[in-house]
N, C-alpha and C positions, 0 to 999 in steps of 0.2 A: 504494500500500500504506500502511496506517495505521501510525502509530508506536505500538507496543505499550506502551512505557514511559509515554508521554504519556497514553494511554488508561487505563492502570492507575492512574496518579497522579490523574487526574481522577475516576475511579470511587471511589477511596479517599477523596478529599476530599469527594465528595458523600455518601458513607456516614457520614463523621464529622460533617458538618454536619447530616445527617438525625438521627443519634443524639443530638446535642446539642439539636436542636430538640425531639425527642421527650422527652428527659430534662427539659427545662425546662417544657414544657407539661404533661406528666403529673405531674411532680414538684410543680409549683406547685398543681395541682388537688388532688393528694393531701394536701399540706401544709395547704391551705385547709380541706378537709373533715375530715381526721383530727385536726388539732390545734385550730385555731380561726381564725376570720376575722381575729383580731387579730395573729396571727403573721405575720412578714414572711418569706415563703418565698424571696424573691429574695436575701435575705442568706445564707440557708443554701446556696442553689445557687451563689452567687458564691464561697462557700468551696470549692466543688467545681471551679468553672470556673477560678479563678485559678491553682491548681497545674497544671491541665491545659494552660493557655496557656503557662506557664513551661516545662513539659516540651517542648511543641511548638516553642517558640522555641529552646530549647537544641538539639533534634534538627535543626532547620532550619539553625542555624549550623554544626553538625557536618557536615551534608550538603554545605553550600556549601564548607566547608574541604576536605572530601574531594574534591570536584569540582575545586577549584582545584589541589590537589596532584596529581591524576591528569593534568592537562593539561600 
């Protein structure tokens, strides 16, 4: 029998990675065409990515602390 929690976590991680990949590819293309080739779209998208990574890091730490407290 498969571990449902592991499968759910793996699926959720794949969805997040896919969303970020889609955001970056489509976002960079739209910034390039709508604003101008001289704009650096990666700088704008890094402004989005950095807070997301900080939030994910904080949530991961909280989850690990909760797991340790449960044991």
